One Martini backbone bead per residue (centre of mass of N, CA, C, O) as a GRO file, in nm:
protein
  478
    1UNK     BB    1  11.041  10.213  11.805
    2UNK     BB    2  11.144  10.467  11.659
    3UNK     BB    3  11.285  10.618  11.422
    4UNK     BB    4  11.543  10.791  11.356
    5UNK     BB    5  11.588  11.116  11.282
    6UNK     BB    6  11.834  11.070  11.102
    7UNK     BB    7  11.685  10.901  10.892
    8UNK     BB    8  11.472  11.105  10.800
    9UNK     BB    9  11.681  11.319  10.713
   10UNK     BB   10  11.826  11.146  10.504
   11UNK     BB   11  11.593  11.113  10.310
   12UNK     BB   12  11.548  11.410  10.246
   13UNK     BB   13  11.854  11.481  10.157
   14UNK     BB   14  11.835  11.217   9.929
   15UNK     BB   15  11.602  11.238   9.723
   16UNK     BB   16  11.739  11.300   9.449
   17UNK     BB   17  11.917  11.045   9.446
   18UNK     BB   18  11.684  10.843   9.456
   19UNK     BB   19  11.548  10.934   9.191
   20UNK     BB   20  11.786  10.874   9.009
   21UNK     BB   21  11.791  10.571   9.069
   22UNK     BB   22  11.512  10.520   8.958
   23UNK     BB   23  11.586  10.607   8.671
   24UNK     BB   24  11.789  10.378   8.625
   25UNK     BB   25  11.576  10.150   8.651
   26UNK     BB   26  11.370  10.241   8.435
   27UNK     BB   27  11.581  10.227   8.188
   28UNK     BB   28  11.522   9.923   8.223
   29UNK     BB   29  11.345   9.704   7.998
   30UNK     BB   30  11.192   9.469   8.208
   31UNK     BB   31  11.021   9.265   8.000
   32UNK     BB   32  10.898   8.952   8.052
   33UNK     BB   33  10.673   8.919   7.803
   34UNK     BB   34  10.938   8.970   7.616
   35UNK     BB   35  11.186   8.815   7.451
   36UNK     BB   36  11.353   9.074   7.365
   37UNK     BB   37  11.373   9.149   7.704
   38UNK     BB   38  11.512   8.926   7.875
   39UNK     BB   39  11.797   9.057   7.905
   40UNK     BB   40  11.689   9.303   8.070
   41UNK     BB   41  11.604   9.144   8.317
   42UNK     BB   42  11.888   9.044   8.382
   43UNK     BB   43  12.012   9.324   8.404
   44UNK     BB   44  11.838   9.408   8.646
   45UNK     BB   45  11.938   9.192   8.841
   46UNK     BB   46  12.237   9.286   8.835
   47UNK     BB   47  12.193   9.575   8.925
   48UNK     BB   48  12.060   9.505   9.201
   49UNK     BB   49  12.291   9.336   9.306
   50UNK     BB   50  12.496   9.570   9.318
   51UNK     BB   51  12.336   9.752   9.511
   52UNK     BB   52  12.324   9.555   9.752
   53UNK     BB   53  12.626   9.495   9.784
   54UNK     BB   54  12.707   9.801   9.842
   55UNK     BB   55  12.521   9.766  10.135
   56UNK     BB   56  12.598   9.459  10.258
   57UNK     BB   57  12.465   9.238  10.088
   58UNK     BB   58  12.397   8.912  10.061
   59UNK     BB   59  12.409   8.732   9.749
   60UNK     BB   60  12.191   8.551   9.499
   61UNK     BB   61  12.179   8.404   9.184
   62UNK     BB   62  11.902   8.220   9.048
   63UNK     BB   63  11.846   7.953   8.856
   64UNK     BB   64  11.521   7.869   8.686
   65UNK     BB   65  11.559   7.809   8.395
   66UNK     BB   66  11.296   7.727   8.178
   67UNK     BB   67  11.062   7.838   7.942
   68UNK     BB   68  10.756   7.732   7.818
   69UNK     BB   69  10.619   7.773   7.522
   70UNK     BB   70  10.337   7.745   7.329
   71UNK     BB   71  10.529   7.619   7.083
   72UNK     BB   72  10.762   7.453   7.269
   73UNK     BB   73  10.962   7.637   7.341
   74UNK     BB   74  11.257   7.802   7.476
   75UNK     BB   75  11.320   8.020   7.771
   76UNK     BB   76  11.508   8.194   7.965
   77UNK     BB   77  11.510   8.260   8.284
   78UNK     BB   78  11.531   8.480   8.511
   79UNK     BB   79  11.681   8.555   8.786
   80UNK     BB   80  11.685   8.524   9.114
   81UNK     BB   81  11.705   8.741   9.409
   82UNK     BB   82  11.903   8.690   9.686
   83UNK     BB   83  11.905   8.797  10.039
   84UNK     BB   84  12.125   8.904  10.326
   85UNK     BB   85  12.110   9.067  10.662
   86UNK     BB   86  12.178   8.940  10.931
   87UNK     BB   87  12.212   8.706  11.248
   88UNK     BB   88  12.053   8.783  11.504
   89UNK     BB   89  11.884   8.593  11.739
   90UNK     BB   90  11.745   8.855  11.889
   91UNK     BB   91  11.621   8.907  11.618
   92UNK     BB   92  11.415   8.968  11.385
   93UNK     BB   93  11.292   8.820  11.073
   94UNK     BB   94  11.266   8.970  10.748
   95UNK     BB   95  11.082   8.914  10.454
   96UNK     BB   96  11.138   9.033  10.124
   97UNK     BB   97  10.924   9.132   9.846
   98UNK     BB   98  10.986   9.155   9.483
   99UNK     BB   99  10.979   9.317   9.149
  100UNK     BB  100  11.175   9.388   8.828
  101UNK     BB  101  10.948   9.366   8.643
  102UNK     BB  102  10.745   9.460   8.352
  103UNK     BB  103  10.536   9.604   8.156
  104UNK     BB  104  10.452   9.687   7.869
  105UNK     BB  105  10.594   9.972   7.664
  106UNK     BB  106  10.479  10.245   7.451
  107UNK     BB  107  10.440  10.549   7.323
  108UNK     BB  108  10.204  10.464   7.116
  109UNK     BB  109   9.996  10.387   7.356
  110UNK     BB  110   9.991  10.701   7.511
  111UNK     BB  111  10.234  10.832   7.593
  112UNK     BB  112  10.398  11.140   7.682
  113UNK     BB  113  10.655  10.952   7.709
  114UNK     BB  114  10.913  10.777   7.769
  115UNK     BB  115  10.878  10.495   7.962
  116UNK     BB  116  11.222  10.473   8.007
  117UNK     BB  117  11.191  10.777   8.120
  118UNK     BB  118  11.217  10.957   8.391
  119UNK     BB  119  10.964  11.192   8.483
  120UNK     BB  120  10.979  11.507   8.646
  121UNK     BB  121  10.730  11.672   8.787
  122UNK     BB  122  10.614  11.953   8.944
  123UNK     BB  123  10.382  11.778   9.102
  124UNK     BB  124  10.568  11.492   9.165
  125UNK     BB  125  10.568  11.314   8.927
  126UNK     BB  126  10.689  10.978   8.850
  127UNK     BB  127  10.737  10.892   8.518
  128UNK     BB  128  10.731  10.534   8.464
  129UNK     BB  129  10.812  10.223   8.406
  130UNK     BB  130  10.803  10.089   8.739
  131UNK     BB  131  10.780  10.311   8.960
  132UNK     BB  132  10.538  10.142   9.125
  133UNK     BB  133  10.580   9.856   8.936
  134UNK     BB  134  10.835   9.770   9.164
  135UNK     BB  135  11.084   9.969   9.189
  136UNK     BB  136  11.025  10.176   9.405
  137UNK     BB  137  10.991   9.984   9.653
  138UNK     BB  138  11.264   9.847   9.631
  139UNK     BB  139  11.422  10.121   9.664
  140UNK     BB  140  11.322  10.178   9.945
  141UNK     BB  141  11.491   9.957  10.077
  142UNK     BB  142  11.763  10.064   9.972
  143UNK     BB  143  11.749  10.334  10.124
  144UNK     BB  144  11.756  10.211  10.403
  145UNK     BB  145  12.031  10.071  10.369
  146UNK     BB  146  12.197  10.322  10.307
  147UNK     BB  147  12.188  10.448  10.584
  148UNK     BB  148  12.319  10.212  10.749
  149UNK     BB  149  12.580  10.206  10.585
  150UNK     BB  150  12.678  10.506  10.600
  151UNK     BB  151  12.640  10.497  10.940
  152UNK     BB  152  12.714  10.224  11.068
  153UNK     BB  153  12.430  10.072  11.116
  154UNK     BB  154  12.233   9.862  11.255
  155UNK     BB  155  11.981   9.675  11.212
  156UNK     BB  156  11.681   9.599  11.389
  157UNK     BB  157  11.694   9.361  11.180
  158UNK     BB  158  11.665   9.088  10.997
  159UNK     BB  159  11.732   9.028  10.644
  160UNK     BB  160  11.539   8.915  10.365
  161UNK     BB  161  11.543   8.831  10.007
  162UNK     BB  162  11.289   8.841   9.725
  163UNK     BB  163  11.369   8.881   9.385
  164UNK     BB  164  11.192   8.910   9.074
  165UNK     BB  165  11.137   8.859   8.687
  166UNK     BB  166  10.804   8.717   8.660
  167UNK     BB  167  10.536   8.847   8.768
  168UNK     BB  168  10.406   8.956   8.487
  169UNK     BB  169  10.435   8.616   8.394
  170UNK     BB  170  10.363   8.409   8.657
  171UNK     BB  171  10.620   8.320   8.823
  172UNK     BB  172  10.820   8.134   8.707
  173UNK     BB  173  10.971   7.915   8.950
  174UNK     BB  174  10.902   8.035   9.242
  175UNK     BB  175  10.757   7.826   9.414
  176UNK     BB  176  10.988   7.622   9.429
  177UNK     BB  177  11.190   7.813   9.559
  178UNK     BB  178  11.038   7.880   9.817
  179UNK     BB  179  11.011   7.591   9.922
  180UNK     BB  180  11.313   7.530   9.931
  181UNK     BB  181  11.411   7.796  10.102
  182UNK     BB  182  11.216   7.711  10.360
  183UNK     BB  183  11.401   7.512  10.437
  184UNK     BB  184  11.634   7.384  10.604
  185UNK     BB  185  11.905   7.599  10.494
  186UNK     BB  186  11.756   7.815  10.372
  187UNK     BB  187  11.714   8.151  10.303
  188UNK     BB  188  11.411   8.164  10.452
  189UNK     BB  189  11.476   8.037  10.695
  190UNK     BB  190  11.352   8.196  10.996
  191UNK     BB  191  11.126   8.363  10.931
  192UNK     BB  192  10.878   8.569  11.100
  193UNK     BB  193  10.812   8.742  10.836
  194UNK     BB  194  10.626   8.920  10.575
  195UNK     BB  195  10.702   9.171  10.316
  196UNK     BB  196  10.489   9.348  10.076
  197UNK     BB  197  10.552   9.595   9.804
  198UNK     BB  198  10.270   9.550   9.559
  199UNK     BB  199  10.068   9.795   9.613
  200UNK     BB  200   9.781  10.008   9.704
  201UNK     BB  201   9.598  10.245   9.760
  202UNK     BB  202   9.259  10.312   9.751
  203UNK     BB  203   9.362  10.603   9.720
  204UNK     BB  204   9.509  10.944   9.758
  205UNK     BB  205   9.509  10.969  10.103
  206UNK     BB  206   9.525  10.665  10.235
  207UNK     BB  207   9.678  10.453  10.406
  208UNK     BB  208   9.759  10.097  10.382
  209UNK     BB  209   9.661   9.765  10.481
  210UNK     BB  210   9.698   9.428  10.360
  211UNK     BB  211   9.496   9.104  10.423
  212UNK     BB  212   9.393   9.057  10.114
  213UNK     BB  213   9.338   8.831   9.824
  214UNK     BB  214   9.249   8.752   9.528
  215UNK     BB  215   9.200   8.517   9.318
  216UNK     BB  216   9.253   8.300   9.015
  217UNK     BB  217   9.067   8.210   8.708
  218UNK     BB  218   9.145   8.100   8.369
  219UNK     BB  219   8.971   8.121   8.047
  220UNK     BB  220   8.900   7.930   7.737
  221UNK     BB  221   8.680   7.948   7.460
  222UNK     BB  222   8.621   7.704   7.200
  223UNK     BB  223   8.486   7.756   6.867
  224UNK     BB  224   8.415   7.516   6.607
  225UNK     BB  225   8.368   7.424   6.244
  226UNK     BB  226   8.475   7.509   5.993
  227UNK     BB  227   8.768   7.471   5.793
  228UNK     BB  228   8.694   7.772   5.717
  229UNK     BB  229   8.640   8.061   5.617
  230UNK     BB  230   8.334   8.234   5.542
  231UNK     BB  231   8.077   8.347   5.343
  232UNK     BB  232   7.791   8.515   5.434
  233UNK     BB  233   7.638   8.516   5.155
  234UNK     BB  234   7.655   8.193   5.131
  235UNK     BB  235   7.628   8.085   5.464
  236UNK     BB  236   7.413   8.244   5.573
  237UNK     BB  237   7.174   8.044   5.738
  238UNK     BB  238   7.331   7.743   5.676
  239UNK     BB  239   7.514   7.765   5.937
  240UNK     BB  240   7.692   7.716   6.213
  241UNK     BB  241   7.816   7.979   6.410
  242UNK     BB  242   8.072   8.031   6.627
  243UNK     BB  243   8.009   8.324   6.720
  244UNK     BB  244   7.721   8.280   6.815
  245UNK     BB  245   7.790   8.073   7.033
  246UNK     BB  246   7.990   8.237   7.199
  247UNK     BB  247   7.806   8.475   7.275
  248UNK     BB  248   7.598   8.305   7.421
  249UNK     BB  249   7.788   8.199   7.642
  250UNK     BB  250   7.906   8.470   7.754
  251UNK     BB  251   7.612   8.580   7.827
  252UNK     BB  252   7.583   8.349   8.078
  253UNK     BB  253   7.805   8.428   8.310
  254UNK     BB  254   7.707   8.741   8.352
  255UNK     BB  255   7.570   9.005   8.501
  256UNK     BB  256   7.516   9.345   8.512
  257UNK     BB  257   7.555   9.332   8.848
  258UNK     BB  258   7.796   9.087   8.871
  259UNK     BB  259   7.668   8.825   8.876
  260UNK     BB  260   7.727   8.495   8.894
  261UNK     BB  261   7.572   8.229   8.680
  262UNK     BB  262   7.726   7.998   8.802
  263UNK     BB  263   7.655   7.733   8.960
  264UNK     BB  264   7.812   7.753   9.297
  265UNK     BB  265   7.992   8.009   9.320
  266UNK     BB  266   7.842   8.206   9.509
  267UNK     BB  267   7.752   7.984   9.727
  268UNK     BB  268   8.049   7.935   9.850
  269UNK     BB  269   8.009   8.213   9.995
  270UNK     BB  270   7.997   8.359  10.280
  271UNK     BB  271   7.870   8.582  10.466
  272UNK     BB  272   7.913   8.865  10.621
  273UNK     BB  273   8.005   9.011  10.894
  274UNK     BB  274   7.969   9.273  11.105
  275UNK     BB  275   8.275   9.318  11.137
  276UNK     BB  276   8.335   9.344  10.837
  277UNK     BB  277   8.146   9.579  10.770
  278UNK     BB  278   8.293   9.782  10.960
  279UNK     BB  279   8.552   9.801  10.794
  280UNK     BB  280   8.420   9.922  10.537
  281UNK     BB  281   8.295  10.173  10.674
  282UNK     BB  282   8.587  10.299  10.758
  283UNK     BB  283   8.664  10.351  10.484
  284UNK     BB  284   8.830  10.576  10.261
  285UNK     BB  285   8.546  10.578  10.064
  286UNK     BB  286   8.376  10.602   9.738
  287UNK     BB  287   8.193  10.621   9.459
  288UNK     BB  288   8.363  10.856   9.344
  289UNK     BB  289   8.629  10.700   9.339
  290UNK     BB  290   8.551  10.494   9.132
  291UNK     BB  291   8.469  10.698   8.901
  292UNK     BB  292   8.738  10.842   8.884
  293UNK     BB  293   8.908  10.591   8.810
  294UNK     BB  294   8.721  10.514   8.556
  295UNK     BB  295   8.609  10.789   8.407
  296UNK     BB  296   8.307  10.719   8.512
  297UNK     BB  297   7.951  10.685   8.577
  298UNK     BB  298   7.959  10.318   8.649
  299UNK     BB  299   7.861  10.220   8.908
  300UNK     BB  300   7.678   9.969   9.044
  301UNK     BB  301   7.681  10.091   9.320
  302UNK     BB  302   7.554  10.313   9.591
  303UNK     BB  303   7.708  10.157   9.811
  304UNK     BB  304   8.004  10.134   9.969
  305UNK     BB  305   7.999   9.847  10.086
  306UNK     BB  306   7.913   9.702   9.829
  307UNK     BB  307   8.151   9.797   9.655
  308UNK     BB  308   8.383   9.681   9.831
  309UNK     BB  309   8.284   9.386   9.831
  310UNK     BB  310   8.300   9.359   9.521
  311UNK     BB  311   8.622   9.393   9.530
  312UNK     BB  312   8.702   9.197   9.800
  313UNK     BB  313   8.464   8.973   9.910
  314UNK     BB  314   8.385   8.897   9.616
  315UNK     BB  315   8.334   8.757   9.335
  316UNK     BB  316   8.447   8.783   8.985
  317UNK     BB  317   8.345   8.838   8.635
  318UNK     BB  318   8.546   8.869   8.332
  319UNK     BB  319   8.552   8.991   8.009
  320UNK     BB  320   8.831   9.014   7.767
  321UNK     BB  321   8.791   8.843   7.482
  322UNK     BB  322   8.835   8.792   7.119
  323UNK     BB  323   8.941   8.536   6.904
  324UNK     BB  324   8.925   8.527   6.536
  325UNK     BB  325   8.810   8.791   6.481
  326UNK     BB  326   8.716   9.063   6.325
  327UNK     BB  327   8.939   9.378   6.382
  328UNK     BB  328   8.922   9.567   6.153
  329UNK     BB  329   8.877   9.765   5.912
  330UNK     BB  330   8.579   9.807   5.781
  331UNK     BB  331   8.358   9.531   5.605
  332UNK     BB  332   8.389   9.241   5.683
  333UNK     BB  333   8.208   8.912   5.586
  334UNK     BB  334   8.299   8.696   5.777
  335UNK     BB  335   8.307   8.352   5.890
  336UNK     BB  336   8.442   8.219   6.142
  337UNK     BB  337   8.585   7.906   6.216
  338UNK     BB  338   8.734   8.027   6.484
  339UNK     BB  339   8.674   8.093   6.834
  340UNK     BB  340   8.782   8.291   7.129
  341UNK     BB  341   8.709   8.318   7.477
  342UNK     BB  342   8.791   8.535   7.753
  343UNK     BB  343   8.805   8.459   8.112
  344UNK     BB  344   8.761   8.558   8.461
  345UNK     BB  345   8.799   8.465   8.814
  346UNK     BB  346   8.764   8.609   9.118
  347UNK     BB  347   8.874   8.490   9.430
  348UNK     BB  348   8.741   8.358   9.740
  349UNK     BB  349   8.700   8.247  10.028
  350UNK     BB  350   8.702   7.896   9.960
  351UNK     BB  351   8.808   7.935   9.691
  352UNK     BB  352   8.932   7.751   9.404
  353UNK     BB  353   9.033   7.640   9.108
  354UNK     BB  354   8.954   7.338   9.165
  355UNK     BB  355   8.649   7.407   9.239
  356UNK     BB  356   8.565   7.583   8.979
  357UNK     BB  357   8.627   7.436   8.710
  358UNK     BB  358   8.392   7.221   8.700
  359UNK     BB  359   8.161   7.428   8.700
  360UNK     BB  360   8.233   7.570   8.437
  361UNK     BB  361   8.241   7.330   8.243
  362UNK     BB  362   7.955   7.221   8.291
  363UNK     BB  363   7.800   7.477   8.214
  364UNK     BB  364   7.904   7.516   7.924
  365UNK     BB  365   7.824   7.236   7.816
  366UNK     BB  366   7.523   7.262   7.880
  367UNK     BB  367   7.466   7.526   7.717
  368UNK     BB  368   7.564   7.415   7.445
  369UNK     BB  369   7.356   7.187   7.418
  370UNK     BB  370   7.107   7.386   7.399
  371UNK     BB  371   7.186   7.498   7.106
  372UNK     BB  372   7.216   7.270   6.891
  373UNK     BB  373   7.504   7.247   6.784
  374UNK     BB  374   7.761   7.147   6.532
  375UNK     BB  375   7.970   7.246   6.688
  376UNK     BB  376   8.271   7.292   6.878
  377UNK     BB  377   8.378   7.245   7.224
  378UNK     BB  378   8.636   7.414   7.429
  379UNK     BB  379   8.763   7.402   7.762
  380UNK     BB  380   9.016   7.621   7.898
  381UNK     BB  381   9.258   7.609   8.152
  382UNK     BB  382   9.520   7.822   8.209
  383UNK     BB  383   9.506   7.962   8.510
  384UNK     BB  384   9.598   8.002   8.873
  385UNK     BB  385   9.496   8.133   9.208
  386UNK     BB  386   9.483   8.171   9.534
  387UNK     BB  387   9.353   8.298   9.795
  388UNK     BB  388   9.406   8.561  10.061
  389UNK     BB  389   9.400   8.553  10.430
  390UNK     BB  390   9.470   8.745  10.727
  391UNK     BB  391   9.590   8.862  11.032
  392UNK     BB  392   9.548   9.209  11.137
  393UNK     BB  393   9.646   9.150  11.460
  394UNK     BB  394   9.921   9.109  11.415
  395UNK     BB  395  10.240   9.220  11.484
  396UNK     BB  396  10.306   9.298  11.195
  397UNK     BB  397  10.065   9.501  11.174
  398UNK     BB  398  10.121   9.671  11.426
  399UNK     BB  399  10.386   9.788  11.317
  400UNK     BB  400  10.258   9.922  11.064
  401UNK     BB  401  10.065  10.105  11.218
  402UNK     BB  402  10.280  10.261  11.377
  403UNK     BB  403  10.434  10.365  11.126
  404UNK     BB  404  10.200  10.522  11.000
  405UNK     BB  405  10.154  10.716  11.236
  406UNK     BB  406  10.445  10.835  11.233
  407UNK     BB  407  10.447  10.938  10.924
  408UNK     BB  408  10.115  11.020  10.870
  409UNK     BB  409   9.931  11.076  11.120
  410UNK     BB  410   9.760  10.794  11.078
  411UNK     BB  411   9.531  10.563  11.026
  412UNK     BB  412   9.503  10.280  10.865
  413UNK     BB  413   9.372  10.106  10.627
  414UNK     BB  414   9.183   9.803  10.583
  415UNK     BB  415   9.253   9.569  10.319
  416UNK     BB  416   9.124   9.419  10.031
  417UNK     BB  417   9.212   9.283   9.728
  418UNK     BB  418   9.121   9.227   9.392
  419UNK     BB  419   9.378   9.119   9.335
  420UNK     BB  420   9.682   8.923   9.246
  421UNK     BB  421   9.943   8.742   9.461
  422UNK     BB  422  10.037   8.426   9.473
  423UNK     BB  423  10.303   8.434   9.656
  424UNK     BB  424  10.173   8.494   9.924
  425UNK     BB  425  10.067   8.204   9.981
  426UNK     BB  426  10.336   8.063   9.954
  427UNK     BB  427  10.471   8.190  10.197
  428UNK     BB  428  10.262   8.115  10.411
  429UNK     BB  429  10.284   7.804  10.369
  430UNK     BB  430  10.599   7.754  10.378
  431UNK     BB  431  10.648   7.926  10.664
  432UNK     BB  432  10.406   7.995  10.867
  433UNK     BB  433  10.355   8.312  10.829
  434UNK     BB  434  10.309   8.636  10.831
  435UNK     BB  435  10.154   8.851  10.584
  436UNK     BB  436  10.238   9.174  10.444
  437UNK     BB  437  10.084   9.459  10.292
  438UNK     BB  438  10.297   9.752  10.203
  439UNK     BB  439  10.228  10.028  10.055
  440UNK     BB  440  10.334  10.315   9.854
  441UNK     BB  441  10.120  10.376   9.658
  442UNK     BB  442   9.861  10.495   9.474
  443UNK     BB  443   9.542  10.455   9.324
  444UNK     BB  444   9.655  10.649   9.057
  445UNK     BB  445   9.924  10.517   8.921
  446UNK     BB  446   9.897  10.310   8.684
  447UNK     BB  447  10.066  10.037   8.663
  448UNK     BB  448   9.942   9.916   8.361
  449UNK     BB  449   9.957  10.192   8.234
  450UNK     BB  450   9.971  10.480   8.114
  451UNK     BB  451  10.164  10.691   8.286
  452UNK     BB  452  10.313  10.578   8.505
  453UNK     BB  453  10.329  10.645   8.867
  454UNK     BB  454  10.515  10.820   9.132
  455UNK     BB  455  10.510  10.995   9.400
  456UNK     BB  456  10.736  11.165   9.570
  457UNK     BB  457  10.602  11.144   9.849
  458UNK     BB  458  10.574  10.831   9.841
  459UNK     BB  459  10.875  10.766   9.810
  460UNK     BB  460  10.978  10.915  10.064
  461UNK     BB  461  10.766  10.837  10.281
  462UNK     BB  462  10.783  10.534  10.212
  463UNK     BB  463  11.071  10.497  10.310
  464UNK     BB  464  11.009  10.574  10.601
  465UNK     BB  465  10.804  10.350  10.648
  466UNK     BB  466  10.984  10.104  10.605
  467UNK     BB  467  11.192  10.176  10.822
  468UNK     BB  468  10.994  10.207  11.064
  469UNK     BB  469  10.884   9.920  11.056
  470UNK     BB  470  11.146   9.784  11.153
  471UNK     BB  471  11.150   9.925  11.431
  472UNK     BB  472  10.869   9.818  11.522
  473UNK     BB  473  10.935   9.522  11.508
  474UNK     BB  474  11.157   9.535  11.735
  475UNK     BB  475  10.924   9.630  11.962
  476UNK     BB  476  10.736   9.407  11.946
  477UNK     BB  477  10.523   9.167  12.069
  478UNK     BB  478  10.462   8.817  12.018
   0.00000   0.00000   0.00000
C-alpha cells in the first residue's frame, strides 16, 4: 500500500516550513554531557512535547531521577518523552525511538558558523548541531504526523514514541524505563515492531537498512608510582616511570593491521558464511569511500569485503588517549606520577562485555608482570553494551525495503553498523519484537564532528520514506 500522492505533495510543498522547524530545534543547545546545558535538554523535551501534542499525540514526560556524577554529586536527568496515537486493534503498532540531546559544539572547535544556528547552504546542506543526529529524523516523524493531522486522516498504523535526552551520555535511566513500560499496561506494551532512525547511509549515494550493531566495552588502565611528579634530570633512569609502563601495555593490545592481540577475543567470533560474504559483496561501497571519509589514503584493507567486515562483522580495538601526561606547549621534562590510558573494543556476537572483561584484565595484568615494574596497575572497566543482530527478512524490513524502492527507486543496501546504540538490544529483549534501523542521513553528515549537516534532499525525501514505511507496514503480511 503506497503512501498517498497527497502526502508526498504535502511534504514537498511544506519543505521550507519543515526546515524552519528544524532550525528551531537546532537552536536549543541540548548538550546532555555538560551540566551547564542540562536545563536546555529539558527545554528541548518540553518543546518537542508541545510539537507532538499539537498534532494529536498523547504524551507523557517521565522523570528519570538523578544522575550520579564521578565526584559523587547528583544532577537531575532530563525527562524521557513518551507518546502514543491510535489504538485500533486491527492495525499494527509501531514503536519509534529517537533522542533529542546532542554532542557538545563550539564555534572555536572549527565550525564555520554558530553550531546552534541552522545554516541553509545553496548546495542543500543544513548545517547545525543535531541536524542529522538526531533532531532531523525525529522531526521527520513529526512532519509525517503533521500531514495526517492537517488533513484529518487516520494513520495507517498505531504509533508509540520513546524520545530521550541522554543518548549522547550513556542513556542513563532508559533501560529501566523501557523494561518497565514494556510490561502489560506499559506505554510500549503491544508494539509489533520498533523503528529507530539514528544512523546513516554507508555512503552518500545509496539508502540502507541496518540489521546489526557492534557492542562496546570501554576500559581505562591506570599506572602509578611516585607520590608526585618527578624531574627527569634527577630521576630519569633511576625509577620505574609510569608512562613507560603504560605505553608498553597499550602497545600490546592491537596490531597495525587491526588484529586484537588479547588472547581469546578474536577466537570468540565464528567465521562468516558464504551468504554473509555475498551481502558485503553487493554493498555499494569501495576502499575509495573509506579513504574519502577518512580524508587520507590510509585504509588497512585493499579488498572491499575485508574492509566492510572489519567495520561491521569483526571486533575492533581502538586506543583513545592518555590522561595525566604533559600535553601543553613547550618542552616540560616532568615524569608523571600517574597516567591513565583509555581504549575500547567494539564487540560482535557472541561477544559481550561480561565475556570480554576478564580476558582483558588477565592479559593486562600478565603483561604488566612481565615488565617487572615496581609501579602499580589498576584496570578499570568503565561501561559497555552488547552487540545486536536481527533478521533482515522480517516483515518489518520488507516494509522498509518496499518504502525505499517507492521513494528512492532503488533497492536499499543491508548493513551492519560499526557503532553502538545499546537501547536497540534493550527494545528487542524487552518487547521480543523485530527492531529496524532506518536512517535518514548520509555517510558524510559528520554527526559528532564540526559542521554537522543533513542534506535538504535527505530531510525531505527521508520524511517521505518514513511516512511511506508506515503505509507499507500496514500492507505487509506478518
